[in-house]
C-alpha positions as CSV (number, residue, x, y, z in Angstrom):
1,X,-16.9,-40.3,12.8
2,X,-16.4,-41.6,9.3
3,X,-13.6,-40.5,7.1
4,X,-15.9,-38.1,5.1
5,X,-17.4,-36.4,8.2
6,X,-14.4,-36.3,10.5
7,X,-13.1,-32.9,11.7
8,X,-9.6,-31.7,11.3
9,X,-7.0,-31.9,14.1
10,X,-6.6,-28.7,16.2
11,X,-2.9,-28.3,16.6
12,X,-2.0,-24.7,15.7
13,X,-1.3,-22.2,18.4
14,X,-1.1,-18.4,18.2
15,X,2.5,-18.5,17.0
16,X,1.8,-21.1,14.3
17,X,-1.2,-19.1,13.0
18,X,0.8,-15.8,12.9
19,X,3.6,-17.5,11.0
20,X,1.2,-19.0,8.4
21,X,-0.4,-15.5,7.9
22,X,3.1,-14.0,7.5
23,X,4.1,-16.6,5.0
24,X,1.3,-15.5,2.8
25,X,1.5,-11.7,3.4
26,X,5.3,-11.3,3.4
27,X,5.6,-13.3,0.2
28,X,6.4,-12.6,-3.4
29,X,4.2,-9.6,-3.3
30,X,6.7,-7.4,-1.4
31,X,9.3,-8.2,-4.2
32,X,6.9,-7.3,-7.0
33,X,3.9,-5.2,-6.0
34,X,5.8,-2.0,-5.2
35,X,6.7,-1.3,-8.8
36,X,3.2,-1.4,-10.3
37,X,1.9,0.5,-7.3
38,X,4.4,3.2,-7.8
39,X,3.6,3.4,-11.5
40,X,-0.1,4.0,-10.6
41,X,0.3,6.4,-7.6
42,X,3.6,8.1,-8.3
43,X,4.6,10.2,-5.3
44,X,1.3,9.0,-3.6
45,X,2.7,5.5,-3.1
46,X,2.9,5.7,0.7
47,X,-0.6,7.2,0.8
48,X,-1.8,4.2,-1.2
49,X,-0.1,1.9,1.3
50,X,-1.9,3.8,4.1
51,X,-5.3,3.4,2.4
52,X,-4.7,-0.3,1.8
53,X,-3.7,-0.7,5.5
54,X,-6.9,0.9,6.7
55,X,-9.1,-1.3,4.5
56,X,-7.0,-4.4,5.5
57,X,-7.4,-3.5,9.2
58,X,-11.2,-3.3,8.9
59,X,-11.3,-6.6,7.0
60,X,-9.0,-8.3,9.5
61,X,-11.1,-7.1,12.5
62,X,-14.3,-8.4,10.8
63,X,-12.6,-11.7,9.9
64,X,-11.3,-12.1,13.5
65,X,-14.8,-11.5,15.0
66,X,-16.4,-14.0,12.7
67,X,-13.7,-16.6,13.0
68,X,-14.2,-16.6,16.8
69,X,-17.9,-17.4,16.3
70,X,-17.5,-19.9,13.4
71,X,-14.1,-21.7,13.9
72,X,-14.5,-24.0,10.9
73,X,-12.6,-24.5,7.7
74,X,-13.7,-22.2,4.9
75,X,-13.3,-18.7,6.2
76,X,-15.6,-16.2,4.6
77,X,-17.4,-19.0,2.7
78,X,-18.7,-20.1,6.1
79,X,-19.3,-16.6,7.5
80,X,-21.4,-15.6,4.4
81,X,-23.4,-18.7,4.5
82,X,-24.2,-18.4,8.2
83,X,-24.8,-14.6,8.3
84,X,-26.1,-13.7,4.9
85,X,-27.4,-16.9,3.3
86,X,-26.2,-19.8,1.2
87,X,-25.7,-17.8,-2.0
88,X,-23.4,-15.1,-0.6
89,X,-21.3,-17.7,1.2
90,X,-21.1,-19.7,-2.1
91,X,-20.1,-16.6,-4.1
92,X,-17.3,-15.8,-1.7
93,X,-16.1,-19.3,-1.8
94,X,-16.2,-19.4,-5.6
95,X,-14.3,-16.2,-5.9
96,X,-11.7,-17.5,-3.5
97,X,-11.2,-21.0,-5.0
98,X,-11.1,-19.9,-8.6
99,X,-9.0,-16.8,-8.1
100,X,-6.6,-18.3,-5.7
101,X,-6.1,-21.5,-7.8
102,X,-4.9,-19.2,-10.6
103,X,-2.7,-17.4,-8.0
104,X,-1.2,-20.7,-7.0
105,X,-0.2,-21.4,-10.6
106,X,1.2,-17.9,-11.0
107,X,3.2,-18.2,-7.8
108,X,4.6,-21.6,-8.8
109,X,5.7,-20.1,-12.1
110,X,7.3,-17.2,-10.2
111,X,9.4,-19.7,-8.3
112,X,10.4,-21.3,-11.6
113,X,11.3,-18.0,-13.1
114,X,13.7,-17.2,-10.2
115,X,15.2,-20.7,-9.8
116,X,15.6,-21.8,-13.4
117,X,14.1,-19.4,-16.0
118,X,14.7,-21.8,-18.9
119,X,12.8,-24.5,-17.2
120,X,10.2,-22.4,-15.3
121,X,7.3,-24.7,-16.0
122,X,9.1,-27.9,-14.8
123,X,10.3,-26.2,-11.6
124,X,6.8,-24.8,-11.0
125,X,5.3,-28.3,-11.2
126,X,8.0,-29.7,-8.9
127,X,7.3,-27.0,-6.4
128,X,3.6,-27.7,-6.4
129,X,4.1,-31.4,-6.0
130,X,6.6,-30.9,-3.1
131,X,4.4,-28.5,-1.2
132,X,1.3,-30.6,-1.7
133,X,3.2,-33.5,-0.2
134,X,4.2,-31.3,2.8
135,X,0.5,-30.3,3.3
136,X,-0.6,-33.9,3.0
137,X,1.6,-34.8,5.9
138,X,-0.3,-32.5,8.3
139,X,-0.7,-28.9,9.0
140,X,2.1,-28.9,11.6
141,X,4.6,-29.8,8.9
142,X,3.3,-27.0,6.8
143,X,3.7,-24.6,9.8
144,X,7.2,-25.7,10.4
145,X,8.3,-25.2,6.8
146,X,6.6,-21.8,6.8
147,X,8.7,-20.7,9.9
148,X,11.9,-21.4,8.0
149,X,10.6,-19.6,4.9
150,X,9.5,-16.5,6.9
151,X,12.8,-16.4,8.7
152,X,14.8,-16.4,5.4
153,X,12.5,-13.8,3.8
154,X,12.6,-11.4,6.7
155,X,16.4,-11.7,6.9
156,X,16.7,-10.8,3.2
157,X,14.3,-7.9,3.5
158,X,16.2,-6.6,6.6
159,X,19.4,-6.6,4.5
160,X,17.7,-4.7,1.7
161,X,16.4,-2.0,4.2
162,X,19.8,-1.6,6.0
163,X,21.7,-1.4,2.7
164,X,19.4,1.1,1.2
165,X,19.0,3.4,4.2
166,X,22.8,3.4,5.0
167,X,24.0,3.9,1.4
168,X,25.3,7.2,0.1
169,X,22.6,7.2,-2.5
170,X,19.8,7.4,0.1
171,X,18.0,10.7,-0.1
172,X,15.0,11.4,2.2
173,X,13.9,14.1,-0.3
174,X,12.7,11.3,-2.5
175,X,10.0,10.5,0.0
176,X,8.1,13.7,-0.9
177,X,4.5,12.6,-0.4
178,X,2.1,14.0,-2.9
179,X,-0.4,12.5,-5.3
180,X,1.2,12.8,-8.7
181,X,-0.8,9.8,-9.9
182,X,-4.1,11.5,-8.8
183,X,-6.8,10.0,-6.6
184,X,-7.5,7.2,-9.1
185,X,-3.8,6.3,-9.1
186,X,-3.6,6.2,-5.3
187,X,-6.7,4.0,-5.1
188,X,-5.3,1.7,-7.8
189,X,-2.1,1.4,-5.9
190,X,-4.0,0.7,-2.7
191,X,-5.8,-2.2,-4.5
192,X,-2.6,-3.7,-5.7
193,X,-0.9,-3.4,-2.3
194,X,-4.0,-4.7,-0.4
195,X,-3.9,-7.8,-2.5
196,X,-0.3,-8.3,-1.7
197,X,-0.7,-8.4,2.1
198,X,-4.3,-9.7,2.4
199,X,-3.0,-13.2,3.4
200,X,-4.5,-13.0,6.9
201,X,-7.5,-14.8,5.4
202,X,-5.3,-17.9,5.5
203,X,-5.5,-17.9,9.3
204,X,-9.3,-17.8,9.2
205,X,-9.6,-20.6,6.6
206,X,-7.6,-22.8,9.0
207,X,-10.2,-22.2,11.8
208,X,-10.8,-25.9,12.2
209,X,-7.2,-26.6,12.9
210,X,-6.5,-23.9,15.5
211,X,-6.5,-24.6,19.2
212,X,-8.9,-22.5,21.2
213,X,-10.0,-20.6,18.1
214,X,-12.2,-18.0,19.9
215,X,-9.0,-16.8,21.6
216,X,-6.3,-17.7,19.1
217,X,-7.6,-16.3,15.8
218,X,-8.6,-12.8,17.0
219,X,-5.1,-12.5,18.4
220,X,-3.2,-14.0,15.5
221,X,-4.8,-12.0,12.7
222,X,-4.0,-8.5,14.0
223,X,-0.5,-9.5,15.0
224,X,0.3,-11.0,11.6
225,X,-1.2,-8.0,9.8
226,X,0.7,-5.5,12.1
227,X,4.0,-7.2,11.4
228,X,3.4,-7.5,7.7
229,X,2.4,-3.8,7.5
230,X,5.5,-2.8,9.4
231,X,7.7,-4.8,6.9
232,X,6.0,-3.2,3.9
233,X,6.4,0.3,5.3
234,X,10.1,-0.2,6.0
235,X,10.9,-1.7,2.6
236,X,8.8,0.9,0.7
237,X,10.6,3.8,2.5
238,X,14.0,2.2,2.1
239,X,13.5,1.6,-1.6
240,X,12.0,5.0,-2.3
241,X,15.0,6.8,-0.7
242,X,17.2,5.2,-3.3
243,X,15.1,5.0,-6.4
244,X,12.4,7.6,-5.9
245,X,8.8,6.9,-7.1
246,X,9.7,7.3,-10.8
247,X,12.6,4.9,-10.6
248,X,10.6,2.5,-8.5
249,X,7.8,2.6,-11.0
250,X,10.2,1.8,-13.9
251,X,12.0,-1.0,-12.0
252,X,11.5,-4.6,-13.3
253,X,12.9,-6.1,-10.1
254,X,12.5,-3.3,-7.6
255,X,14.4,-4.7,-4.6
256,X,17.2,-6.0,-6.7
257,X,17.4,-2.7,-8.6
258,X,17.4,-0.8,-5.2
259,X,20.4,-2.7,-3.8
260,X,22.2,-2.3,-7.1
261,X,21.6,1.5,-7.1
262,X,22.7,1.6,-3.4
263,X,26.1,0.3,-4.5
264,X,25.9,-3.3,-3.4
265,X,25.3,-5.3,-6.6
266,X,26.7,-8.4,-4.8
267,X,23.4,-8.6,-2.8
268,X,21.3,-9.0,-6.0
269,X,21.6,-12.8,-6.1
270,X,20.6,-12.9,-2.4
271,X,17.5,-10.8,-3.2
272,X,16.6,-13.2,-6.0
273,X,16.9,-16.2,-3.7
274,X,14.8,-14.3,-1.1
275,X,12.1,-13.7,-3.8
276,X,12.1,-17.4,-4.8
277,X,11.7,-18.5,-1.2
278,X,9.0,-15.9,-0.6
279,X,7.1,-17.2,-3.6
280,X,7.4,-20.7,-2.1
281,X,5.9,-19.4,1.2
282,X,3.0,-17.8,-0.6
283,X,2.4,-20.9,-2.6
284,X,2.4,-23.1,0.5
285,X,-0.1,-20.8,2.3
286,X,-2.3,-20.5,-0.9
287,X,-2.6,-24.3,-1.3
288,X,-3.6,-24.6,2.4
289,X,-6.3,-21.9,2.1
290,X,-7.8,-23.2,-1.2
291,X,-7.9,-26.8,0.0
292,X,-9.7,-25.8,3.2
293,X,-12.3,-23.7,1.4
294,X,-12.7,-26.6,-1.1
295,X,-13.3,-28.9,1.9
296,X,-16.0,-26.6,3.3
297,X,-17.8,-26.2,-0.1
298,X,-17.6,-30.0,-0.7
299,X,-19.3,-30.6,2.7
300,X,-22.2,-28.5,1.4
301,X,-22.2,-30.2,-2.0
302,X,-21.3,-27.1,-3.9
303,X,-18.2,-29.1,-5.0
304,X,-18.0,-33.0,-5.4
305,X,-18.7,-34.6,-2.0
306,X,-15.7,-36.8,-2.3
307,X,-13.5,-33.8,-1.7
308,X,-14.8,-33.5,1.9
309,X,-12.9,-36.6,3.0
310,X,-10.5,-36.2,5.9
311,X,-7.5,-38.5,6.1
312,X,-7.9,-40.8,9.2
313,X,-4.2,-40.6,10.2
314,X,-3.0,-37.1,9.2
315,X,-6.5,-35.5,9.7
316,X,-6.1,-33.2,6.6
317,X,-8.6,-32.8,3.7
318,X,-6.3,-35.1,1.6
319,X,-8.6,-35.4,-1.4
320,X,-9.1,-31.6,-1.6
321,X,-5.4,-31.1,-1.3
322,X,-4.6,-33.6,-4.0
323,X,-7.3,-32.1,-6.3
324,X,-6.0,-28.5,-5.8
325,X,-2.4,-29.7,-6.3
326,X,-3.3,-31.5,-9.5
327,X,-5.2,-28.6,-11.0
328,X,-2.4,-26.1,-10.1
329,X,0.3,-28.5,-11.5
330,X,-1.6,-28.8,-14.8
331,X,-2.0,-25.0,-15.1
332,X,1.7,-24.4,-14.1
333,X,2.8,-27.0,-16.7
334,X,0.8,-25.8,-19.6
335,X,0.1,-22.0,-19.4
336,X,1.7,-18.9,-18.0
337,X,-1.0,-17.2,-16.0
338,X,1.3,-14.7,-14.2
339,X,0.1,-11.8,-16.4
340,X,-3.6,-13.0,-16.5
341,X,-4.7,-13.1,-12.9
342,X,-5.9,-9.6,-12.4
343,X,-9.3,-11.0,-11.7
344,X,-7.8,-12.5,-8.5
345,X,-7.4,-9.1,-7.0
346,X,-11.0,-8.3,-7.9
347,X,-12.1,-11.7,-6.5
348,X,-10.3,-11.3,-3.1
349,X,-11.9,-7.8,-2.7
350,X,-15.3,-9.4,-3.3
351,X,-14.4,-12.1,-0.8
352,X,-13.7,-9.5,1.9
353,X,-16.7,-7.5,1.0
354,X,-18.8,-10.5,2.0
355,X,-16.8,-10.9,5.2
356,X,-17.5,-7.2,6.1
357,X,-21.2,-7.6,5.2
358,X,-21.3,-10.6,7.4
359,X,-19.6,-8.8,10.3
360,X,-22.2,-6.0,9.9
361,X,-24.9,-8.4,11.1
362,X,-23.1,-9.1,14.4
363,X,-24.1,-5.9,16.1
364,X,-26.7,-3.1,15.9
365,X,-24.8,-0.2,17.5
366,X,-23.0,2.4,15.4
367,X,-19.6,1.5,17.0
368,X,-20.0,-2.2,16.2
369,X,-20.9,-1.5,12.6
370,X,-18.4,1.3,11.9
371,X,-15.4,-0.9,11.0
372,X,-17.4,-3.4,8.8
373,X,-19.0,-0.5,7.0
374,X,-15.6,1.1,6.3
375,X,-14.2,-2.2,5.2
376,X,-17.1,-3.0,2.9
377,X,-17.0,0.5,1.3
378,X,-13.2,0.2,1.0
379,X,-13.4,-3.2,-0.7
380,X,-15.9,-1.9,-3.3
381,X,-13.9,1.3,-4.0
382,X,-10.6,-0.6,-4.4
383,X,-12.2,-3.3,-6.5
384,X,-13.5,-0.8,-9.1
385,X,-10.3,1.2,-9.0
386,X,-8.3,-1.7,-10.4
387,X,-7.5,-1.7,-14.1
388,X,-10.7,-2.2,-16.1
389,X,-9.5,-5.5,-17.6
390,X,-9.2,-6.9,-14.1
391,X,-12.7,-5.6,-13.2
392,X,-14.3,-7.1,-16.3
393,X,-12.7,-10.5,-16.0
394,X,-13.3,-10.6,-12.2
395,X,-17.0,-9.7,-12.6
396,X,-17.3,-12.3,-15.4
397,X,-15.9,-15.0,-13.0
398,X,-18.4,-14.0,-10.4
399,X,-21.3,-14.1,-12.9
400,X,-20.2,-17.6,-14.1
401,X,-20.2,-18.8,-10.5
402,X,-23.7,-17.3,-9.9
403,X,-25.1,-18.9,-13.0
404,X,-23.6,-22.3,-12.0
405,X,-25.2,-21.9,-8.5
406,X,-28.6,-21.1,-10.1
407,X,-28.5,-24.0,-12.5
408,X,-27.5,-26.5,-9.7
409,X,-30.4,-25.3,-7.5
410,X,-32.9,-25.8,-10.4
411,X,-31.5,-29.3,-11.0
412,X,-31.8,-30.2,-7.4
413,X,-35.4,-28.8,-7.3
414,X,-36.3,-30.8,-10.4
415,X,-34.9,-34.0,-8.9
């Protein structure tokens, strides 16, 4: 095979795939997403988490079934193309690449804000360059680094849970489950929390680098999701017992505020380090996912064909990785997109809506279509429950992608 048509090396086992998924799901979101979710849902925070978990389970099941049939790089881009047609696959890929590229820059800036606030942009660029270099060296190096990151983050989160639950400030009465934020608030919280632990898509996008994908991916996705959900529940319960839903909603750094309120302010710097490491893990997994989807779209000429090249030695999509790294580095160096990526939440829900619609076509029985139907409906409801600014910008991004697709088809036809 030539460099441009070679496949990627299948080196990842179940454990590697689970760790990569966890690196994305148990990332910076757990340190930041609980506060805005609590502001939206109030005492209904845990209900919002449960709703997000149901939708995520449906999406994960659909993704696992599809990944077993189509074990290629690209995830839902490939599934939509094969099951629904070229346009729907393209739209899913567009939403993922554009939205997640902005997420990469935001995550890099989050690292910078934690490590060296006065030089956040410089640290962000350095983080992008370093992680792009790790990815360039092969997916096994990325998996090894992700193991270290996940171990550190889980250790920090375990400390937070133990400190909060064993402190004299812990009060189970603060877990009073209601819906003070109303149905809309609960759904908005579910959308925010879903986005935070939806990283199991990273496993599917690496389908071409997994050993025995028909067996590995369907096992890795639910395991990673189950562990991440357990972590989110434990942390949410622990923090709520100390801060309550009102205090959590007002927190600027919820986990740090929780350990301070629990009477252990000395743990705050450890939590900040954990947040920075978690952001690095999310960034690493995001760059992996975006570059693999870029590779798949370049193979179909939806992006420049040169990006489909595979390195003859490392067997990674090196041009796609360098292109993604360069774009993210420029964004991280020049603009602060942390407060302007609400459309990424909308985009990822649109991405999973296509995955569920694709899974719907795999069977004709009611039982086979029940989970994809619930997942599709859940994605649509959560997408439009997001703040309207996110909905408008997210919809605009999809429209721009659709117009670009139509223009390119007309130009091809004219040629």
